[in-house]
C-alpha positions as CSV (number, residue, x, y, z in Angstrom):
1,M,44.4,-42.1,156.9
2,K,42.3,-45.6,158.1
3,K,40.3,-43.4,161.0
4,L,39.5,-40.7,158.7
5,L,37.8,-43.3,156.1
6,K,36.2,-44.8,159.1
7,D,34.7,-41.8,160.4
8,L,33.7,-40.6,156.3
9,P,30.0,-40.3,156.5
10,L,28.1,-41.9,153.6
11,P,25.8,-39.2,152.8
12,I,29.0,-37.4,151.8
13,T,28.2,-38.8,148.5
14,G,25.7,-36.3,148.1
15,L,28.5,-33.4,148.3
16,M,30.6,-35.5,145.4
17,L,27.5,-35.4,143.1
18,G,27.3,-31.9,143.9
19,F,30.9,-31.0,143.0
20,A,30.5,-33.3,139.6
21,A,27.5,-31.4,138.7
22,L,28.9,-28.1,139.6
23,G,31.6,-28.6,137.1
24,N,29.2,-29.0,134.3
25,L,27.5,-25.6,135.6
26,V,30.2,-23.6,135.2
27,Q,32.2,-25.3,132.3
28,T,30.9,-22.2,130.1
29,Y,32.9,-20.0,132.0
30,S,36.3,-22.0,132.3
31,Q,37.4,-25.4,131.5
32,D,40.2,-25.4,134.4
33,I,37.5,-24.5,136.7
34,R,35.5,-27.3,135.8
35,N,38.3,-29.6,136.0
36,I,38.9,-28.5,139.5
37,F,35.3,-29.1,140.6
38,G,35.6,-32.5,139.2
39,T,38.5,-33.3,140.7
40,I,37.1,-32.3,144.0
41,S,34.6,-35.0,143.2
42,F,36.9,-37.7,141.9
43,I,39.1,-37.4,145.2
44,I,35.8,-38.0,147.5
45,F,34.7,-40.7,145.1
46,I,38.0,-42.3,145.5
47,L,37.5,-41.9,149.6
48,V,34.6,-43.5,149.5
49,V,35.3,-46.4,147.4
50,L,38.4,-47.0,149.8
51,K,35.8,-46.6,152.9
52,M,33.5,-49.5,151.2
53,L,36.8,-51.7,150.7
54,L,37.7,-51.2,154.6
55,F,35.2,-51.1,156.2
56,S,32.4,-52.8,154.5
57,E,30.6,-53.9,157.5
58,G,30.5,-50.2,158.7
59,V,28.8,-49.3,155.4
60,K,26.3,-52.1,155.5
61,E,25.4,-51.4,158.8
62,A,24.8,-47.4,157.9
63,L,22.8,-48.7,154.9
64,E,20.3,-49.8,157.3
65,N,19.3,-46.3,157.9
66,P,16.5,-45.2,155.4
67,L,17.6,-41.6,155.3
68,V,21.5,-43.0,154.3
69,A,20.1,-45.6,152.1
70,S,18.2,-43.2,149.9
71,V,21.0,-40.9,149.9
72,F,23.3,-43.7,148.6
73,P,22.9,-43.8,145.2
74,T,24.1,-40.3,144.8
75,F,27.2,-42.6,144.4
76,S,26.0,-44.2,141.2
77,M,24.5,-40.8,139.9
78,T,27.9,-39.6,140.4
79,M,29.2,-42.2,138.6
80,M,27.6,-41.3,135.2
81,L,28.7,-37.6,135.6
82,L,32.1,-38.4,136.1
83,A,31.9,-40.7,133.1
84,T,31.7,-37.5,131.1
85,Y,34.7,-36.1,132.6
86,I,36.7,-39.0,131.8
87,K,35.3,-39.2,128.2
88,P,37.9,-36.9,126.5
89,F,40.7,-39.1,127.8
90,S,39.2,-42.6,126.8
91,D,35.6,-43.2,125.6
92,G,35.8,-46.9,126.1
93,I,36.5,-46.5,129.9
94,A,34.0,-43.4,130.0
95,G,31.3,-45.5,128.5
96,V,31.9,-48.5,130.9
97,F,31.6,-46.2,133.9
98,W,28.5,-45.0,132.7
99,F,27.0,-48.1,132.2
100,A,28.2,-49.6,135.7
101,G,27.0,-46.3,137.4
102,L,23.6,-47.1,135.5
103,I,23.2,-50.5,136.4
104,L,24.5,-50.2,139.7
105,H,21.8,-47.1,140.3
106,M,19.2,-49.8,139.4
107,I,20.7,-52.2,141.8
108,L,20.5,-49.4,144.7
109,M,16.8,-48.6,143.7
110,I,15.7,-52.4,143.5
111,G,17.4,-53.2,147.2
112,F,16.0,-49.8,148.5
113,T,12.5,-50.9,147.3
114,Q,12.7,-53.8,149.1
115,K,14.2,-53.3,152.1
116,F,12.1,-50.0,152.8
117,V,9.1,-49.7,150.5
118,L,7.9,-53.4,149.9
119,N,7.9,-53.7,153.6
120,D,5.5,-54.9,156.6
121,N,7.3,-52.0,158.9
122,Y,6.7,-49.2,156.1
123,S,5.5,-46.4,157.8
124,I,5.7,-42.4,156.3
125,K,7.6,-41.6,159.2
126,K,10.7,-43.1,157.8
127,V,9.9,-41.4,154.4
128,F,12.2,-38.2,153.9
129,P,12.9,-35.9,151.0
130,S,15.7,-38.0,149.9
131,W,13.6,-40.8,148.6
132,F,13.6,-39.0,145.3
133,I,17.0,-39.8,144.7
134,P,16.8,-43.7,144.1
135,Y,13.7,-43.0,141.9
136,V,14.1,-39.8,140.1
137,G,18.0,-39.3,140.1
138,I,18.2,-42.1,137.7
139,A,17.5,-39.1,135.2
140,V,21.1,-38.4,135.7
141,A,21.2,-40.7,132.8
142,S,18.9,-38.9,130.8
143,V,21.1,-35.9,131.4
144,T,24.2,-37.3,130.5
145,S,22.9,-40.0,127.7
146,G,23.5,-37.6,124.5
147,V,27.7,-37.5,125.6
148,F,27.3,-41.0,124.8
149,G,25.0,-41.3,121.9
150,M,22.6,-43.1,124.3
151,Q,19.4,-40.6,124.3
152,S,16.9,-43.7,123.6
153,I,17.9,-44.9,127.0
154,G,17.6,-41.4,128.0
155,K,14.1,-40.8,126.9
156,V,12.9,-44.3,128.8
157,L,14.6,-43.1,132.3
158,F,13.3,-39.4,131.8
159,L,9.8,-40.7,131.6
160,F,10.6,-43.3,134.3
161,A,11.7,-40.4,136.6
162,L,9.0,-37.9,135.7
163,I,6.4,-40.5,137.2
164,A,8.4,-41.1,140.1
165,F,8.4,-37.7,140.5
166,I,4.7,-37.1,139.9
167,V,3.9,-40.1,142.8
168,L,6.7,-39.4,145.2
169,L,5.9,-35.5,145.3
170,P,2.1,-35.8,147.6
171,I,3.5,-38.2,149.7
172,V,7.1,-36.4,150.4
173,L,5.1,-33.1,150.9
174,K,2.8,-34.9,153.3
175,R,5.6,-36.0,155.5
176,I,7.2,-32.6,155.6
177,L,4.0,-30.5,155.9
178,V,1.4,-32.8,157.3
179,V,2.9,-35.4,159.5
180,K,6.0,-33.4,160.1
181,D,7.8,-34.4,163.4
182,M,11.3,-34.8,161.2
183,P,14.3,-35.4,163.7
184,E,16.6,-32.7,163.3
185,A,19.6,-34.5,161.7
186,T,17.0,-35.5,158.5
187,I,15.8,-31.6,158.2
188,P,18.6,-30.6,155.7
189,S,17.4,-33.2,153.4
190,I,14.5,-30.8,152.9
191,A,16.6,-28.8,150.3
192,I,16.4,-32.1,148.3
193,L,12.6,-31.2,147.1
194,S,14.3,-28.5,144.6
195,A,16.2,-31.4,142.8
196,P,13.7,-33.5,141.2
197,A,11.7,-31.4,138.7
198,S,14.8,-29.6,137.7
199,L,16.6,-33.1,137.2
200,C,13.7,-34.3,135.2
201,L,13.7,-30.9,133.3
202,A,17.7,-31.2,132.7
203,G,17.1,-34.8,131.3
204,Y,14.1,-34.0,128.8
205,I,16.3,-31.2,127.2
206,N,19.4,-33.3,126.8
207,S,17.7,-36.4,125.7
208,F,15.1,-35.5,123.7
209,E,15.7,-34.1,120.1
210,V,12.0,-32.4,119.5
211,K,10.6,-30.9,122.7
212,N,7.5,-29.7,124.1
213,T,7.7,-26.2,124.8
214,V,4.6,-26.3,127.0
215,L,6.3,-29.4,129.3
216,V,9.6,-27.5,129.1
217,Y,7.4,-24.3,131.1
218,I,5.7,-26.6,133.3
219,L,8.6,-28.3,134.4
220,L,10.4,-25.0,134.7
221,L,7.6,-23.6,136.8
222,V,7.4,-26.3,139.3
223,A,11.1,-26.2,139.6
224,Q,11.6,-22.7,140.2
225,I,8.8,-22.9,142.8
226,L,10.5,-25.8,144.7
227,Y,13.8,-24.2,144.3
228,W,13.0,-20.7,145.7
229,G,10.6,-22.3,148.6
230,V,14.1,-24.4,149.4
231,I,16.1,-21.1,149.3
232,F,13.5,-19.1,151.5
233,Y,13.6,-21.7,154.2
234,L,17.5,-22.5,153.8
235,S,18.5,-19.8,156.6
236,R,16.6,-21.6,158.8
237,M,18.4,-24.9,158.1
238,L,21.7,-23.2,158.1
239,R,21.1,-22.5,161.7
240,L,21.0,-26.1,162.7
241,P,24.3,-27.8,164.0
242,F,26.2,-29.6,161.1
243,Y,25.0,-33.2,160.3
244,P,26.2,-35.0,157.0
245,S,22.8,-34.5,155.7
246,Y,24.1,-31.3,154.8
247,S,25.2,-32.8,151.9
248,G,21.5,-32.0,150.5
249,F,22.3,-28.5,150.0
250,T,24.5,-29.2,147.3
251,F,23.4,-31.0,144.0
252,P,19.8,-30.0,144.2
253,L,21.0,-26.2,144.2
254,V,23.3,-26.9,141.5
255,I,20.8,-29.2,139.3
256,S,18.4,-26.3,139.5
257,G,20.6,-23.6,138.0
258,L,21.5,-26.0,135.4
259,A,18.0,-27.0,134.7
260,L,17.2,-23.0,134.1
261,K,20.5,-22.6,131.8
262,L,19.4,-25.6,129.6
263,A,15.8,-24.2,129.6
264,N,17.0,-20.7,128.8
265,G,19.1,-22.3,126.1
266,F,16.2,-24.1,124.6
267,L,13.6,-21.2,124.9
268,V,16.3,-18.7,123.0
269,S,16.7,-21.0,120.3
270,S,13.0,-21.6,119.9
271,G,11.9,-18.0,120.1
272,H,10.7,-17.8,123.4
273,S,13.5,-15.7,125.1
274,M,13.1,-14.0,128.5
275,P,15.9,-11.9,129.5
276,L,15.0,-12.2,133.5
277,F,16.6,-16.0,133.3
278,I,20.0,-14.8,132.0
279,K,19.9,-12.7,135.9
280,L,18.2,-15.6,137.5
281,I,20.8,-18.2,136.1
282,F,23.9,-15.8,137.3
283,I,22.3,-15.6,140.8
284,E,21.5,-19.5,141.0
285,E,25.1,-20.2,139.8
286,V,26.5,-18.2,142.4
287,I,24.2,-19.9,145.4
288,A,25.0,-23.1,143.8
289,A,28.9,-22.8,144.0
290,L,28.9,-21.0,147.5
291,A,26.5,-23.7,148.9
292,C,28.8,-26.8,147.5
293,I,32.2,-24.8,148.8
294,Y,30.4,-23.8,152.0
295,V,29.3,-27.9,152.9
296,L,32.8,-29.2,151.8
297,I,34.5,-26.6,154.4
298,R,32.2,-28.0,157.1
299,F,32.6,-31.5,156.1
300,I,36.6,-31.1,156.5
301,G,36.1,-29.1,159.9
302,F,33.7,-32.6,161.0
303,L,36.3,-35.1,160.1
304,F,39.1,-33.1,161.7
305,A,37.1,-32.2,164.4
306,R,36.9,-36.2,165.1
307,E,40.5,-36.9,164.2
308,G,41.5,-34.4,166.8
309,A,38.9,-35.7,169.6
310,T,40.7,-39.5,168.8
311,E,44.0,-38.1,169.4
312,M,42.9,-36.5,172.8
313,E,41.4,-39.6,173.8
314,K,44.6,-41.2,173.1
315,R,46.6,-38.7,175.1
316,A,44.1,-38.9,178.0
């Protein structure tokens, strides 16, 4: 077990977040399936916590890597989502869990900014699509704020996330399309491009009582353009060997489907229904579920392969 925890890559927190969000995406179909996906997320959460407790030095060393450090706030994002799973059992514990996730996310965001942004060694070559996570990722609080009656906080954090998205998008696109030269292990993180606009859209719909239809359409358009851009590039990324950065294929695809679902609900209720969205929602739900299950299988294979290699070394 200790070997498993030691080998557990920190970017698995992205997969953990993906399953927590996937449960909410499929909730309209089955509460049982939601609970299964939530349980998978909880199990990974416990494993990551144990790794941090037992191998704290290794975790600190891993967080020196700008890619890993930018992905790790998915841990605090997951806490805010998992709080919604806890709420039916205990309002108090769920509320504490949600606030702890929010505070931890702010701490991680500030720490990331100090270490990798406000730094003399800053270089655009150290920028990856995962940089959206510390800043725009806080919009998970907006998505879940209504569950805890914290819409006022959700509104403020939505505005912060939206501004962060607008500022970061040209920088990240320049890194990918102009500077290029991304190490192979970081290429799967390109899938994260599909997340920020969708996350902002979901946060806006869930935290604002009165919504601006034009803003919903703009965010939805940008979100879907980025989503389908990632989908068309996905086959090329999947040809790469497995890297822990494969976790980038999970939450971004899930939140895209969830945002479209929420937007469609709002548009239907406001008399702007589009039948095409129903088909798109189903397609994106299927893609999201397949992506999460596929990446989970690849992570399990990766960890067992490491375990098996260690056993063979011991016997040699």
